[in-house]
C-alpha positions as CSV (number, residue, x, y, z in Angstrom):
1,M,11.5,-10.4,9.2
2,T,12.5,-7.8,6.6
3,Q,11.3,-10.1,3.9
4,L,7.9,-10.4,5.5
5,L,7.7,-6.6,5.6
6,E,8.7,-6.3,2.0
7,V,6.0,-8.7,1.0
8,I,3.3,-7.0,3.0
9,K,4.3,-3.6,1.5
10,I,3.6,-4.8,-2.1
11,L,1.0,-7.5,-1.4
12,N,-1.3,-8.4,-4.3
13,R,-3.5,-11.3,-5.5
14,N,-5.2,-12.7,-8.5
15,I,-9.0,-12.5,-7.9
16,R,-11.2,-14.0,-10.6
17,G,-8.4,-13.5,-13.2
18,R,-7.7,-9.9,-12.2
19,Q,-4.6,-8.7,-10.5
20,E,-5.7,-6.8,-7.3
21,T,-3.5,-4.9,-5.0
22,L,-3.8,-5.7,-1.3
23,A,-1.0,-3.3,-0.3
24,P,-1.8,-1.2,2.8
25,L,-3.1,2.3,2.4
26,F,-2.6,3.0,6.1
27,V,-0.1,1.5,8.6
28,V,0.8,2.3,12.2
29,G,3.4,0.7,14.3
30,G,7.0,0.5,15.2
31,L,9.7,-1.5,17.0
32,Y,8.9,-1.8,20.7
33,D,10.5,-3.3,23.8
34,V,7.4,-5.6,24.3
35,A,5.3,-7.7,22.0
36,N,2.0,-5.9,22.5
37,P,-0.6,-5.1,19.9
38,F,-1.0,-1.4,21.0
39,F,-3.2,-0.5,18.0
40,L,-5.3,-3.7,17.8
41,G,-9.0,-2.7,17.5
42,R,-8.1,1.0,17.4
43,I,-8.1,1.6,13.6
44,K,-11.4,2.9,12.4
45,I,-12.3,4.3,9.0
46,E,-15.3,6.7,8.6
47,G,-16.9,7.8,5.4
48,N,-17.6,11.5,4.9
49,K,-18.8,13.6,2.0
50,N,-15.3,14.0,0.7
51,G,-14.2,10.3,1.0
52,Y,-12.7,8.4,3.9
53,A,-11.0,9.4,7.1
54,V,-9.0,7.5,9.7
55,C,-10.4,8.1,13.2
56,K,-7.6,9.9,15.0
57,A,-8.7,9.8,18.6
58,P,-8.2,6.0,19.3
59,I,-4.7,6.2,17.7
60,E,-3.8,9.3,19.7
61,E,-4.9,7.6,22.9
62,A,-2.8,4.5,22.1
63,M,0.2,6.7,21.3
64,M,0.0,8.5,24.6
65,S,-0.1,5.3,26.6
66,T,3.1,4.5,28.4
67,F,5.2,1.4,28.9
68,L,8.4,1.3,31.0
69,G,8.3,5.0,31.3
70,H,8.1,5.7,27.6
71,E,5.1,6.8,25.5
72,V,4.2,4.3,22.8
73,G,4.2,7.3,20.3
74,E,8.0,7.8,20.8
75,S,8.6,4.6,18.7
76,T,5.6,4.7,16.4
77,L,5.3,5.7,12.8
78,I,2.2,6.3,10.8
79,G,2.0,5.7,7.0
80,M,-0.8,7.0,4.9
81,A,-1.1,6.6,1.1
82,E,-1.3,9.9,-0.7
83,G,-4.9,10.8,-1.7
84,S,-6.5,7.9,0.2
85,F,-7.7,9.7,3.3
86,T,-9.2,13.1,3.7
87,N,-7.6,13.8,7.0
88,K,-3.9,13.2,6.3
89,E,-3.1,16.8,7.0
90,D,-4.8,16.6,10.4
91,F,-2.6,13.6,11.3
92,K,0.5,15.5,10.2
93,E,-0.5,18.5,12.5
94,T,-1.0,16.2,15.4
95,F,1.8,13.6,15.0
96,K,4.3,15.7,13.1
97,E,7.3,13.8,11.7
98,S,5.8,10.4,12.7
99,V,3.4,10.7,9.6
100,M,4.9,9.7,6.3
101,S,4.3,7.6,3.2
102,V,3.5,3.9,3.7
103,D,6.7,3.0,1.8
104,N,8.8,5.2,4.2
105,V,7.3,3.6,7.3
106,F,8.3,0.1,6.0
107,K,11.8,1.4,5.1
108,N,12.2,2.9,8.6
109,I,10.9,-0.3,10.4
110,M,13.1,-2.5,8.2
111,Q,16.2,-0.4,9.1
112,S,15.2,-0.7,12.8
113,V,14.8,-4.4,12.6
114,K,18.2,-4.8,10.9
115,A,19.9,-2.6,13.5
116,Y,18.2,-4.5,16.3
117,Y,19.4,-7.9,14.9
118,E,22.7,-6.4,13.8
119,V,22.3,-7.6,10.3
């Protein structure tokens, strides 16, 4: 599992003879007690005069939903590449320490996976 996460983190591809990065600029997720796509269909990107912004409301709604008495947001991390989205600071204000770099999200999730499987 950790190998898959490592590959996704640095994903790239040759397209018409050019090396293109397919690494994520935005990630949201975590290690949960149930296999459920909490954020499926909730990630929306809007263009504005300054660039692009991730729509916060659908993500916030998903994070406030509960399962087995716990909010999804308690186990969720959000990663945003620096300079890619105009509303990163807004996310930091709302979601506090859950917002970090994409690389740190992958590191944290990989540590959680290793701890879960006692590897």
